[in-house]
CHARMM internal coordinates of N, CA and C (Angstrom, degrees):
IC EDIT
DIST 1 N 1 CA 1.4355
DIST 1 CA 1 C 1.4533
ANGL 1 N 1 CA 1 C 107.87
DIST 1 C 2 N 1.4451
ANGL 1 CA 1 C 2 N 111.64
DIHE 1 N 1 CA 1 C 2 N 142.22
DIST 2 N 2 CA 1.4279
ANGL 1 C 2 N 2 CA 115.58
DIHE 1 CA 1 C 2 N 2 CA -177.21
DIST 2 CA 2 C 1.5780
ANGL 2 N 2 CA 2 C 112.25
DIHE 1 C 2 N 2 CA 2 C -85.58
DIST 2 C 3 N 1.3123
ANGL 2 CA 2 C 3 N 117.26
DIHE 2 N 2 CA 2 C 3 N 168.32
DIST 3 N 3 CA 1.4472
ANGL 2 C 3 N 3 CA 118.74
DIHE 2 CA 2 C 3 N 3 CA -171.53
DIST 3 CA 3 C 1.5119
ANGL 3 N 3 CA 3 C 114.52
DIHE 2 C 3 N 3 CA 3 C -66.63
DIST 3 C 4 N 1.2834
ANGL 3 CA 3 C 4 N 116.51
DIHE 3 N 3 CA 3 C 4 N -31.58
DIST 4 N 4 CA 1.5186
ANGL 3 C 4 N 4 CA 117.26
DIHE 3 CA 3 C 4 N 4 CA 172.39
DIST 4 CA 4 C 1.5417
ANGL 4 N 4 CA 4 C 114.11
DIHE 3 C 4 N 4 CA 4 C -61.53
DIST 4 C 5 N 1.3854
ANGL 4 CA 4 C 5 N 108.98
DIHE 4 N 4 CA 4 C 5 N -44.13
DIST 5 N 5 CA 1.5858
ANGL 4 C 5 N 5 CA 114.96
DIHE 4 CA 4 C 5 N 5 CA -178.98
DIST 5 CA 5 C 1.5399
ANGL 5 N 5 CA 5 C 108.71
DIHE 4 C 5 N 5 CA 5 C -62.23
DIST 5 C 6 N 1.4072
ANGL 5 CA 5 C 6 N 113.29
DIHE 5 N 5 CA 5 C 6 N -39.36
DIST 6 N 6 CA 1.4809
ANGL 5 C 6 N 6 CA 117.74
DIHE 5 CA 5 C 6 N 6 CA -179.28
DIST 6 CA 6 C 1.6160
ANGL 6 N 6 CA 6 C 108.76
DIHE 5 C 6 N 6 CA 6 C -61.87
DIST 6 C 7 N 1.2710
ANGL 6 CA 6 C 7 N 114.39
DIHE 6 N 6 CA 6 C 7 N -48.35
DIST 7 N 7 CA 1.4586
ANGL 6 C 7 N 7 CA 118.52
DIHE 6 CA 6 C 7 N 7 CA -175.35
DIST 7 CA 7 C 1.5253
ANGL 7 N 7 CA 7 C 108.00
DIHE 6 C 7 N 7 CA 7 C -64.40
DIST 7 C 8 N 1.3336
ANGL 7 CA 7 C 8 N 122.70
DIHE 7 N 7 CA 7 C 8 N -37.59
DIST 8 N 8 CA 1.4379
ANGL 7 C 8 N 8 CA 122.17
DIHE 7 CA 7 C 8 N 8 CA 177.53
DIST 8 CA 8 C 1.4916
ANGL 8 N 8 CA 8 C 107.60
DIHE 7 C 8 N 8 CA 8 C -69.39
DIST 8 C 9 N 1.2589
ANGL 8 CA 8 C 9 N 130.00
DIHE 8 N 8 CA 8 C 9 N -38.29
DIST 9 N 9 CA 1.2979
ANGL 8 C 9 N 9 CA 129.62
DIHE 8 CA 8 C 9 N 9 CA 173.15
DIST 9 CA 9 C 1.4958
ANGL 9 N 9 CA 9 C 114.63
DIHE 8 C 9 N 9 CA 9 C -58.94
DIST 9 C 10 N 1.3376
ANGL 9 CA 9 C 10 N 118.52
DIHE 9 N 9 CA 9 C 10 N -41.40
DIST 10 N 10 CA 1.3713
ANGL 9 C 10 N 10 CA 126.60
DIHE 9 CA 9 C 10 N 10 CA 179.29
DIST 10 CA 10 C 1.5587
ANGL 10 N 10 CA 10 C 108.91
DIHE 9 C 10 N 10 CA 10 C -64.42
DIST 10 C 11 N 1.3474
ANGL 10 CA 10 C 11 N 116.13
DIHE 10 N 10 CA 10 C 11 N -45.83
DIST 11 N 11 CA 1.4129
ANGL 10 C 11 N 11 CA 115.92
DIHE 10 CA 10 C 11 N 11 CA 174.72
DIST 11 CA 11 C 1.5541
ANGL 11 N 11 CA 11 C 116.89
DIHE 10 C 11 N 11 CA 11 C -63.66
DIST 11 C 12 N 1.2796
ANGL 11 CA 11 C 12 N 117.96
DIHE 11 N 11 CA 11 C 12 N -30.09
DIST 12 N 12 CA 1.4804
ANGL 11 C 12 N 12 CA 120.92
DIHE 11 CA 11 C 12 N 12 CA 178.45
DIST 12 CA 12 C 1.4982
ANGL 12 N 12 CA 12 C 111.07
DIHE 11 C 12 N 12 CA 12 C -73.11
DIST 12 C 13 N 1.2610
ANGL 12 CA 12 C 13 N 113.63
DIHE 12 N 12 CA 12 C 13 N -32.87
DIST 13 N 13 CA 1.5363
ANGL 12 C 13 N 13 CA 122.53
DIHE 12 CA 12 C 13 N 13 CA 177.69
DIST 13 CA 13 C 1.5627
ANGL 13 N 13 CA 13 C 111.71
DIHE 12 C 13 N 13 CA 13 C -88.95
DIST 13 C 14 N 1.2307
ANGL 13 CA 13 C 14 N 119.91
DIHE 13 N 13 CA 13 C 14 N 7.46
DIST 14 N 14 CA 1.5384
ANGL 13 C 14 N 14 CA 122.94
DIHE 13 CA 13 C 14 N 14 CA 179.53
DIST 14 CA 14 C 1.4460
ANGL 14 N 14 CA 14 C 110.83
DIHE 13 C 14 N 14 CA 14 C 62.02
DIST 14 C 15 N 1.3330
ANGL 14 CA 14 C 15 N 121.63
DIHE 14 N 14 CA 14 C 15 N 28.81
DIST 15 N 15 CA 1.5303
ANGL 14 C 15 N 15 CA 119.69
DIHE 14 CA 14 C 15 N 15 CA 178.98
DIST 15 CA 15 C 1.6244
ANGL 15 N 15 CA 15 C 109.61
DIHE 14 C 15 N 15 CA 15 C -109.22
DIST 15 C 16 N 1.2207
ANGL 15 CA 15 C 16 N 122.37
DIHE 15 N 15 CA 15 C 16 N 7.72
DIST 16 N 16 CA 1.3677
ANGL 15 C 16 N 16 CA 119.68
DIHE 15 CA 15 C 16 N 16 CA -176.69
DIST 16 CA 16 C 1.5988
ANGL 16 N 16 CA 16 C 111.09
DIHE 15 C 16 N 16 CA 16 C -100.23
DIST 16 C 17 N 1.3558
ANGL 16 CA 16 C 17 N 111.51
DIHE 16 N 16 CA 16 C 17 N 109.09
DIST 17 N 17 CA 1.5679
ANGL 16 C 17 N 17 CA 110.33
DIHE 16 CA 16 C 17 N 17 CA -174.10
DIST 17 CA 17 C 1.4658
ANGL 17 N 17 CA 17 C 114.13
DIHE 16 C 17 N 17 CA 17 C -74.11
DIST 17 C 18 N 1.3140
ANGL 17 CA 17 C 18 N 118.43
DIHE 17 N 17 CA 17 C 18 N 3.81
DIST 18 N 18 CA 1.5232
ANGL 17 C 18 N 18 CA 119.21
DIHE 17 CA 17 C 18 N 18 CA -178.03
DIST 18 CA 18 C 1.5093
ANGL 18 N 18 CA 18 C 113.08
DIHE 17 C 18 N 18 CA 18 C -108.25
DIST 18 C 19 N 1.4485
ANGL 18 CA 18 C 19 N 111.17
DIHE 18 N 18 CA 18 C 19 N 3.91
DIST 19 N 19 CA 1.5813
ANGL 18 C 19 N 19 CA 118.88
DIHE 18 CA 18 C 19 N 19 CA 178.68
DIST 19 CA 19 C 1.4240
ANGL 19 N 19 CA 19 C 107.87
DIHE 18 C 19 N 19 CA 19 C -67.32
DIST 19 C 20 N 1.3463
ANGL 19 CA 19 C 20 N 112.32
DIHE 19 N 19 CA 19 C 20 N 140.89
DIST 20 N 20 CA 1.4688
ANGL 19 C 20 N 20 CA 120.94
DIHE 19 CA 19 C 20 N 20 CA -177.84
DIST 20 CA 20 C 1.5546
ANGL 20 N 20 CA 20 C 108.38
DIHE 19 C 20 N 20 CA 20 C -117.01
DIST 20 C 21 N 1.3142
ANGL 20 CA 20 C 21 N 116.45
DIHE 20 N 20 CA 20 C 21 N -54.20
DIST 21 N 21 CA 1.5034
ANGL 20 C 21 N 21 CA 119.88
DIHE 20 CA 20 C 21 N 21 CA -175.69
DIST 21 CA 21 C 1.5030
ANGL 21 N 21 CA 21 C 111.28
DIHE 20 C 21 N 21 CA 21 C -161.57
DIST 21 C 22 N 1.3415
ANGL 21 CA 21 C 22 N 117.35
DIHE 21 N 21 CA 21 C 22 N 143.40
DIST 22 N 22 CA 1.4235
ANGL 21 C 22 N 22 CA 122.49
DIHE 21 CA 21 C 22 N 22 CA 176.90
DIST 22 CA 22 C 1.5109
ANGL 22 N 22 CA 22 C 107.54
DIHE 21 C 22 N 22 CA 22 C -97.50
DIST 22 C 23 N 1.4134
ANGL 22 CA 22 C 23 N 114.40
DIHE 22 N 22 CA 22 C 23 N 131.71
DIST 23 N 23 CA 1.3621
ANGL 22 C 23 N 23 CA 125.67
DIHE 22 CA 22 C 23 N 23 CA -179.27
DIST 23 CA 23 C 1.5326
ANGL 23 N 23 CA 23 C 109.74
DIHE 22 C 23 N 23 CA 23 C -106.95
DIST 23 C 24 N 1.3280
ANGL 23 CA 23 C 24 N 122.15
DIHE 23 N 23 CA 23 C 24 N 174.25
DIST 24 N 24 CA 1.4382
ANGL 23 C 24 N 24 CA 123.60
DIHE 23 CA 23 C 24 N 24 CA 174.11
DIST 24 CA 24 C 1.5715
ANGL 24 N 24 CA 24 C 114.95
DIHE 23 C 24 N 24 CA 24 C -54.72
DIST 24 C 25 N 1.2655
ANGL 24 CA 24 C 25 N 114.47
DIHE 24 N 24 CA 24 C 25 N -40.47
DIST 25 N 25 CA 1.4147
ANGL 24 C 25 N 25 CA 122.68
DIHE 24 CA 24 C 25 N 25 CA -173.50
DIST 25 CA 25 C 1.4362
ANGL 25 N 25 CA 25 C 123.11
DIHE 24 C 25 N 25 CA 25 C -109.27
DIST 25 C 26 N 1.3658
ANGL 25 CA 25 C 26 N 108.02
DIHE 25 N 25 CA 25 C 26 N -4.59
DIST 26 N 26 CA 1.5236
ANGL 25 C 26 N 26 CA 116.74
DIHE 25 CA 25 C 26 N 26 CA -178.30
DIST 26 CA 26 C 1.5231
ANGL 26 N 26 CA 26 C 112.02
DIHE 25 C 26 N 26 CA 26 C 179.20
DIST 26 C 27 N 1.3482
ANGL 26 CA 26 C 27 N 113.53
DIHE 26 N 26 CA 26 C 27 N -163.80
DIST 27 N 27 CA 1.4859
ANGL 26 C 27 N 27 CA 124.36
DIHE 26 CA 26 C 27 N 27 CA -172.10
DIST 27 CA 27 C 1.4605
ANGL 27 N 27 CA 27 C 107.82
DIHE 26 C 27 N 27 CA 27 C -131.14
DIST 27 C 28 N 1.3822
ANGL 27 CA 27 C 28 N 111.90
DIHE 27 N 27 CA 27 C 28 N 135.35
DIST 28 N 28 CA 1.5533
ANGL 27 C 28 N 28 CA 121.34
DIHE 27 CA 27 C 28 N 28 CA 170.67
DIST 28 CA 28 C 1.5184
ANGL 28 N 28 CA 28 C 106.92
DIHE 27 C 28 N 28 CA 28 C -93.03
DIST 28 C 29 N 1.2477
ANGL 28 CA 28 C 29 N 112.29
DIHE 28 N 28 CA 28 C 29 N 126.63
DIST 29 N 29 CA 1.5232
ANGL 28 C 29 N 29 CA 119.64
DIHE 28 CA 28 C 29 N 29 CA 178.67
DIST 29 CA 29 C 1.5427
ANGL 29 N 29 CA 29 C 106.36
DIHE 28 C 29 N 29 CA 29 C -132.69
DIST 29 C 30 N 1.3736
ANGL 29 CA 29 C 30 N 112.03
DIHE 29 N 29 CA 29 C 30 N 153.19
DIST 30 N 30 CA 1.4614
ANGL 29 C 30 N 30 CA 121.99
DIHE 29 CA 29 C 30 N 30 CA 176.61
DIST 30 CA 30 C 1.5486
ANGL 30 N 30 CA 30 C 106.81
DIHE 29 C 30 N 30 CA 30 C -82.00
DIST 30 C 31 N 1.3095
ANGL 30 CA 30 C 31 N 115.77
DIHE 30 N 30 CA 30 C 31 N 139.27
DIST 31 N 31 CA 1.4810
ANGL 30 C 31 N 31 CA 120.89
DIHE 30 CA 30 C 31 N 31 CA 179.64
DIST 31 CA 31 C 1.5154
ANGL 31 N 31 CA 31 C 111.69
DIHE 30 C 31 N 31 CA 31 C -62.04
DIST 31 C 32 N 1.2802
ANGL 31 CA 31 C 32 N 116.72
DIHE 31 N 31 CA 31 C 32 N 139.52
DIST 32 N 32 CA 1.5024
ANGL 31 C 32 N 32 CA 119.55
DIHE 31 CA 31 C 32 N 32 CA 179.15
DIST 32 CA 32 C 1.5354
ANGL 32 N 32 CA 32 C 113.91
DIHE 31 C 32 N 32 CA 32 C -61.28
DIST 32 C 33 N 1.3448
ANGL 32 CA 32 C 33 N 116.17
DIHE 32 N 32 CA 32 C 33 N -36.71
DIST 33 N 33 CA 1.4045
ANGL 32 C 33 N 33 CA 121.29
DIHE 32 CA 32 C 33 N 33 CA -179.28
DIST 33 CA 33 C 1.6164
ANGL 33 N 33 CA 33 C 107.48
DIHE 32 C 33 N 33 CA 33 C -116.11
DIST 33 C 34 N 1.2951
ANGL 33 CA 33 C 34 N 115.36
DIHE 33 N 33 CA 33 C 34 N 116.25
DIST 34 N 34 CA 1.4474
ANGL 33 C 34 N 34 CA 123.86
DIHE 33 CA 33 C 34 N 34 CA 179.80
DIST 34 CA 34 C 1.5261
ANGL 34 N 34 CA 34 C 119.62
DIHE 33 C 34 N 34 CA 34 C -81.18
DIST 34 C 35 N 1.2814
ANGL 34 CA 34 C 35 N 117.11
DIHE 34 N 34 CA 34 C 35 N 58.36
DIST 35 N 35 CA 1.5094
ANGL 34 C 35 N 35 CA 118.50
DIHE 34 CA 34 C 35 N 35 CA 176.58
DIST 35 CA 35 C 1.5581
ANGL 35 N 35 CA 35 C 110.01
DIHE 34 C 35 N 35 CA 35 C -57.28
DIST 35 C 36 N 1.4293
ANGL 35 CA 35 C 36 N 115.24
DIHE 35 N 35 CA 35 C 36 N -39.21
DIST 36 N 36 CA 1.4481
ANGL 35 C 36 N 36 CA 121.49
DIHE 35 CA 35 C 36 N 36 CA 176.14
DIST 36 CA 36 C 1.4888
ANGL 36 N 36 CA 36 C 101.08
DIHE 35 C 36 N 36 CA 36 C -119.87
DIST 36 C 37 N 1.3961
ANGL 36 CA 36 C 37 N 112.70
DIHE 36 N 36 CA 36 C 37 N 124.40
DIST 37 N 37 CA 1.4530
ANGL 36 C 37 N 37 CA 120.64
DIHE 36 CA 36 C 37 N 37 CA -179.48
DIST 37 CA 37 C 1.4975
ANGL 37 N 37 CA 37 C 113.42
DIHE 36 C 37 N 37 CA 37 C -55.80
DIST 37 C 38 N 1.2845
ANGL 37 CA 37 C 38 N 119.59
DIHE 37 N 37 CA 37 C 38 N 123.39
DIST 38 N 38 CA 1.4341
ANGL 37 C 38 N 38 CA 124.98
DIHE 37 CA 37 C 38 N 38 CA 176.15
DIST 38 CA 38 C 1.6371
ANGL 38 N 38 CA 38 C 114.34
DIHE 37 C 38 N 38 CA 38 C 91.00
DIST 38 C 39 N 1.3412
ANGL 38 CA 38 C 39 N 110.74
DIHE 38 N 38 CA 38 C 39 N 14.07
DIST 39 N 39 CA 1.4572
ANGL 38 C 39 N 39 CA 122.36
DIHE 38 CA 38 C 39 N 39 CA -179.31
DIST 39 CA 39 C 1.5570
ANGL 39 N 39 CA 39 C 108.96
DIHE 38 C 39 N 39 CA 39 C -57.08
DIST 39 C 40 N 1.3220
ANGL 39 CA 39 C 40 N 119.42
DIHE 39 N 39 CA 39 C 40 N 122.44
DIST 40 N 40 CA 1.4552
ANGL 39 C 40 N 40 CA 125.38
DIHE 39 CA 39 C 40 N 40 CA -179.13
DIST 40 CA 40 C 1.4693
ANGL 40 N 40 CA 40 C 112.84
DIHE 39 C 40 N 40 CA 40 C -125.38
DIST 40 C 41 N 1.2988
ANGL 40 CA 40 C 41 N 117.72
DIHE 40 N 40 CA 40 C 41 N 156.16
DIST 41 N 41 CA 1.5132
ANGL 40 C 41 N 41 CA 122.27
DIHE 40 CA 40 C 41 N 41 CA -176.89
DIST 41 CA 41 C 1.5170
ANGL 41 N 41 CA 41 C 102.88
DIHE 40 C 41 N 41 CA 41 C -133.53
DIST 41 C 42 N 1.3469
ANGL 41 CA 41 C 42 N 112.41
DIHE 41 N 41 CA 41 C 42 N 151.89
DIST 42 N 42 CA 1.4568
ANGL 41 C 42 N 42 CA 124.56
DIHE 41 CA 41 C 42 N 42 CA 175.46
DIST 42 CA 42 C 1.5166
ANGL 42 N 42 CA 42 C 108.36
DIHE 41 C 42 N 42 CA 42 C -106.11
DIST 42 C 43 N 1.3666
ANGL 42 CA 42 C 43 N 123.10
DIHE 42 N 42 CA 42 C 43 N 120.60
DIST 43 N 43 CA 1.4513
ANGL 42 C 43 N 43 CA 119.20
DIHE 42 CA 42 C 43 N 43 CA 179.24
DIST 43 CA 43 C 1.5646
ANGL 43 N 43 CA 43 C 104.39
DIHE 42 C 43 N 43 CA 43 C -112.30
DIST 43 C 44 N 1.2999
ANGL 43 CA 43 C 44 N 112.72
DIHE 43 N 43 CA 43 C 44 N 125.21
DIST 44 N 44 CA 1.4663
ANGL 43 C 44 N 44 CA 116.82
DIHE 43 CA 43 C 44 N 44 CA -179.00
DIST 44 CA 44 C 1.5472
ANGL 44 N 44 CA 44 C 109.68
DIHE 43 C 44 N 44 CA 44 C -72.23
DIST 44 C 45 N 1.3074
ANGL 44 CA 44 C 45 N 113.59
DIHE 44 N 44 CA 44 C 45 N 146.68
DIST 45 N 45 CA 1.5620
ANGL 44 C 45 N 45 CA 113.78
DIHE 44 CA 44 C 45 N 45 CA -175.33
DIST 45 CA 45 C 1.5611
ANGL 45 N 45 CA 45 C 109.83
DIHE 44 C 45 N 45 CA 45 C -71.60
DIST 45 C 46 N 1.4167
ANGL 45 CA 45 C 46 N 114.97
DIHE 45 N 45 CA 45 C 46 N -21.87
DIST 46 N 46 CA 1.4637
ANGL 45 C 46 N 46 CA 119.30
DIHE 45 CA 45 C 46 N 46 CA -177.96
DIST 46 CA 46 C 1.5821
ANGL 46 N 46 CA 46 C 103.67
DIHE 45 C 46 N 46 CA 46 C -112.71
DIST 46 C 47 N 1.2099
ANGL 46 CA 46 C 47 N 114.67
DIHE 46 N 46 CA 46 C 47 N 92.83
DIST 47 N 47 CA 1.5093
ANGL 46 C 47 N 47 CA 120.15
DIHE 46 CA 46 C 47 N 47 CA 177.65
DIST 47 CA 47 C 1.5097
ANGL 47 N 47 CA 47 C 109.12
DIHE 46 C 47 N 47 CA 47 C -92.75
DIST 47 C 48 N 1.3125
ANGL 47 CA 47 C 48 N 115.86
DIHE 47 N 47 CA 47 C 48 N 131.70
DIST 48 N 48 CA 1.4854
ANGL 47 C 48 N 48 CA 117.88
DIHE 47 CA 47 C 48 N 48 CA -178.79
DIST 48 CA 48 C 1.5498
ANGL 48 N 48 CA 48 C 107.40
DIHE 47 C 48 N 48 CA 48 C -125.44
DIST 48 C 49 N 1.3230
ANGL 48 CA 48 C 49 N 116.49
DIHE 48 N 48 CA 48 C 49 N 121.97
DIST 49 N 49 CA 1.4907
ANGL 48 C 49 N 49 CA 117.48
DIHE 48 CA 48 C 49 N 49 CA -176.50
DIST 49 CA 49 C 1.6271
ANGL 49 N 49 CA 49 C 105.23
DIHE 48 C 49 N 49 CA 49 C -89.07
DIST 49 C 50 N 1.3223
ANGL 49 CA 49 C 50 N 108.34
DIHE 49 N 49 CA 49 C 50 N 154.02
DIST 50 N 50 CA 1.5944
ANGL 49 C 50 N 50 CA 114.70
DIHE 49 CA 49 C 50 N 50 CA -177.67
DIST 50 CA 50 C 1.4813
ANGL 50 N 50 CA 50 C 107.57
DIHE 49 C 50 N 50 CA 50 C -77.80
END
COOR INIT
IC SEED 1 N 1 CA 1 C
IC BUILD
């Protein structure tokens, strides 16, 4: 399983400490490493690996 899929699974199970908010098509999470203060990411609910 890829890192993004693992993070999405953690959010769905309530185990991701960086989770901010669930949206219709994905999840907003705080970046693990804060090179820029407040750095956030959007993880799509339907992640497809290449």
